N, C-alpha and C positions, 0 to 999 in steps of 0.2 A: 277961809278955805284955801287950800293950796291951788296955785295956778295950774291950769291944764297945759299939756304939752303943745297945744295948738290944734290938735285934731278934734273934730266935733264930738261932743259928749252928750249923752242922752240925759234928759231931766231926771232928777232923783225924787220926784213925788212918789209917795207910797200909796199902794192900793188900800182902800179904806179899812178892810177887815184886818190887814196886817198892821196898819197904824194903830187901830184900836187895841188889838191884842198886845202890841209892843208897849203902848202907853201904860196899860194896866200892869204889865210885867215889871217895867222899870220903876213905876211908882211904888210898887210893893218892895222892890229891892232897896230903893233909896230910903223908904220909910224904915226898913229894918236896919239900915246902915251897912248893907252889904256892898262892897266894891265889885264892879262888874265891867265887862266889855262886850258889846254886841259884835258878833263875828259872823261868818258864813255869808249867806246871800245878801242880807241887809247891808253888811259892811262892804260887800262888793258893789252894791248900788252907789255907795258913797265914793269909793276909791277907784272903781273900775268902770267897765261898760255894762250898762243895764242888762240883766238877765232875769227872766221870770223866776220868782221864788215863792213858795207857798207856805213856808214855815219860818220860825224865828229861832236863832241860836244865840244863847247868851252865856258867856263864860263868867263864873262867879268865884270870887276869892272866898275861901272858907276860913273864918276867924278861928284861930287856935287849932286849926286842922280838925275841928269837931264836925266831921262829916255827918254823923247821924242827926245831930241837932239841926243842921242846915237843911238836910233832906226833909226832916219832920216839919220844919217851919214852912218850907215851900209847899209841901204836900197838904198841910193844913189849910193853906190859903187857896190852893188850886188842886182840889181832890181828884178831878177827872183826869185820867191818864190820856196822854196823846197817842200812845201805841199800846193799847191794852192786850193785843195778841202777841206781844214780844215779852221776853223775860226781862226782869228788872235789872238794870245796870246800876251798880252802887254809885257811879260817878255821874250819872245823867238822871235828872228828874224830868221825865217827859210828861208834859201837861197839855191840856186843851183849854185855851182861853178864848172866849168869843168865837168858838168853832175854828180856831187856828192852833196848830201844834206849836208849842213853845218848849224848847229844850233848854233847861237850866243845866249847864255842864260845869260840874264842880272841878275847879283847878287843882292839879296836884303840884306839890312843891317842885321848884325848878323853873324850867322854861315857861310853863303855863302861867305862872305868877307874873312873868314879864309881860305877857299879853295884856294883863289887866293894869299893871303899874305903868305901862307905856301908852295906855289908851288916852285919847284926847276927847274933850267935850266938843261935839259937832252937831250941826243941824242936819236932820234927815227928814225930808218932808216938813211937816209941822212940828216935829219933835226935836228936842234938844237932849242928847244922850251921850254916853261914853261909848266910843267906837274904837276897836283895836286899830293899831297903826297899819298903814299900807304894807310896811315891811313884814309885820307879823302875819298879816293876811296872806301874803305871798308864801311865807314859810309854811303856814298851816295847809294851804292848798297843795303845795308841792308834796308835803308828807301824805296828804289824803290820796293823791295820785290817781284821781279819776280823770277821764277825758275832759269833762266840763270844768274841772279844777284847773287844768293846764290852760284851757281857753281863758279862764278868769285871770290866771297869772299873766297871760299875754295882754289882756285888757288893762290890768293895773299898771303894768310896765309902760304901756302907751300913755295912759292918762297921767301918771305920776313920774314920768321918766327923769325929769330934771331935779326931782326932789327926794329921791330915795337914798337911803344909807345902804349902798351895795355891799360894803364890808360886813355890816351887821347881818344882812341876808345870807351872804356866802358863808360867814362864820358858823351860823346855826345850821344851814343846810349841810355843811361839811360834817358837823357833829352827828346830825340825824342820819346822813348817808352811811356813816360808820356804824352807828348804833343799830340801825335797821338792816344793815348789810345790803344797802341799795346804792352803790356807787353811781349807778346810771341816773339817779335823781338829780344830783348836782350837775352832771353833764347836760341833762335835758334842760335844766334851768338856764345854764350858760348859753346853750344854743338859742333858746328863745330870747334871752337878753341881748345877744349879739344881733339877732335878726331885727329886733325892735330898734336897736341902736341905728342900724342901717336905714330902717324905714323912717325914723324920726329925723335923721340927718338929711335924707333925701327930701323929706317934706319941708324942712327948714330952708333948703337951698331954693325951693320953688316959690317960697313966700316973697 
């Protein structure tokens, strides 16, 4: 596990229902031979500062880009929908496993495949699973652009400050800022990164 920046970090033990649902989900994926990466709130518990999460998000690499086959295989194993009142998204198989919503998010070619190929095998609670990199989690949360996501970005930067590939993060955020026509996204990230740099340096001087 990567060293902390030195600021106190919350324990990463999982709530029992989340752990049970995640265990069943990844056991299924690994049995099928599907490559995957845990993202979202659970990944944030590993790389950042603990925040309550009630569901599980897993990015899945689709063999031979055969999306219908993967959707059918997942749904056959987990037939109960996680969000039955919403329309079906062809890239998300929403399921309910042990009363927990688990979203299997099918990766599209390009950057999303990087999320999975760059994932690392990590311990999370009592589980050992593939978790997306801290850099990719920052990128995904910046693109999501919710208030809580930017809070998570700040927490990840604090916890992983000395160990991040900043060129990788900025390179992809620069591309997404252009594609999404959101130049402010990269600027917001840079402002947070500079603020965290000051906080960490001040903290180091006091040690």
